[in-house]
C-alpha positions as CSV (number, residue, x, y, z in Angstrom):
1,M,15.6,-83.2,142.5
2,S,17.8,-80.4,141.1
3,M,21.0,-79.3,142.8
4,V,19.5,-75.8,143.4
5,T,16.4,-77.2,145.1
6,R,18.5,-79.5,147.3
7,T,20.9,-76.6,148.2
8,L,18.0,-74.4,149.2
9,L,16.4,-77.1,151.4
10,I,19.7,-77.4,153.3
11,V,20.7,-73.7,153.4
12,A,17.3,-72.1,154.2
13,P,16.7,-73.9,157.5
14,A,20.3,-73.3,158.5
15,V,20.0,-69.6,157.8
16,L,16.7,-69.3,159.7
17,A,18.2,-71.2,162.7
18,A,21.2,-69.0,162.7
19,A,19.1,-65.8,162.6
20,A,16.8,-67.1,165.4
21,L,19.8,-68.1,167.6
22,R,21.9,-65.0,167.1
23,P,20.0,-62.4,169.2
24,R,19.5,-64.9,172.1
25,S,23.2,-66.0,172.2
26,N,24.5,-62.4,171.6
27,S,23.6,-61.2,175.1
28,S,24.5,-64.3,177.2
29,R,27.3,-65.9,175.1
30,Q,28.9,-63.0,173.2
31,S,32.4,-64.6,173.1
32,A,31.1,-68.0,172.2
33,T,29.0,-66.5,169.4
34,G,32.0,-64.6,168.1
35,N,34.1,-67.7,168.0
36,A,31.4,-69.8,166.3
37,S,30.8,-67.2,163.6
38,G,34.5,-66.7,163.1
39,A,35.1,-70.4,162.6
40,G,32.0,-70.7,160.4
41,S,33.2,-68.0,158.0
């Protein structure tokens, strides 16, 4: 398996999960979401 394929298999689900969780967490856990995204980047 190539490195690109392996990276996509790891990154794609993580990006989709983050996109799915963001709108829900934004309204109820705004500060927690801000801290998590700040620490992530």
